[in-house]
N, C-alpha and C positions, 0 to 999 in steps of 0.2 A: 863360905869364907872368901873364895876366889872372886865371886861376884862382887862382894863388898870392896875388895882390894881394887878390882877393875874399875868400879864406880868412883872410888876415891882418887885413884891415879888420873882417870879421865877428867873429873871435875876440877881437881886442883891444877892440872896442867892447863885446862881451859880458862881458868881464872887469870892466868898470866896474859895480860893484854899489852901488845906492842904499843898501841897508841897511848896507853896510860904511862908507859915508861918515857915516851917522847914528851908527853904533856908535862910530866914532872920536871924533866930536864929543861924544857922551854918555859916553864912556869905559866902555863895556860890551861884552860879547861876545854878539852876537845869536845866534850858533851854539850857545851853551851855555845859553840861557834859553828859556823858553816851549816852543814846538813844535820848537825847535832848527833852524829853517829860516831861511835868509837871504832872506826875502821880505817883501813889504808886509804880509801878514796877520799874521805874527809880530811885525813892528815895530809894527803897530797895537795888538796885544794888550799889548805890553810898554811902549810909549811914548806911545800915543794916536793919534788919527786924523790929526792934522796931520803927524806924522812918517810915518805909513803912506801918506798921499797923496803926500808928497814921494818916498818910495821907489818907489811905483807909477809916478809920472810919470818918474822917472829911468830906470826899467827899460823903460818903454814908449818913451820918446823916444830911448834909445840905439839901439834897433833901427831906428827911423825914420830917425835921423840917419846910421847906417851905410849904409842902403840909398840914401838921398838922395846921400850922398857917392859911393857906387859908381855911381849913375846919372850924376852929373856927370862923373866920371872916364871912364866909358865913352863918353858923348856927346862929350866933348872929344877922345877918341882915335878916334872914328868906328867903334866896334865894331858888327858886324852885329846886327840885331834878334833873331834866333833865339838867337844865342849870348849876347846881353845878358840875356835872360830866365833862362837857365841860371845865369849868373853872379850875378844878383840872388837867385835861390833859394838858391844856395850861400852868399851873404853872409848871408841870413836864417837859414839852418841853422847857420852858425858863430856868429852872435850868440847864438842859443839855446844852442848847445853851450858857448860861453864863459860864459854866465850860469849854466848848470848845473854846469860844471866849470871854474871860473876858477883860473888859476894863482896869482892874488893871494890866494886863500883855500884853498890846498892842495887844489884840485880838489873842494871841497865847497861848492857854491853853492845857489841856489834851485831852484824847480821850472820856471821858464821861462815861466809863464803870461803875465805882463805883457810879456815880450819877444816872445812869439807874437802878442799883440795889436798891439804896435808894428810888427811885421813886416808884418802884414796891412794 
């Protein structure tokens, strides 16, 4: 059960994409312009450094928040330390997987670099 919860939390947080939020606000499709990548670097090239930083921060903090949420959940339920580590790695893995293959963007997301930074 904890493994499934860890997977769902990780993937759902990973599907939140900063460039998708910016693209909706600016009414453009980031995936069809520039390097055609839904990441901070392409957003910076297309819209400027302010939007690029916003996208990078969203992508970093979504991984951090997913892991912190999972830590809180596991501590509340008194899960063993060894098993907790495995679940946290699983959460981080699925945040990155959700960023790279989000259901909200037809499984065509970014590269996952900022999400990896946030997970560490």
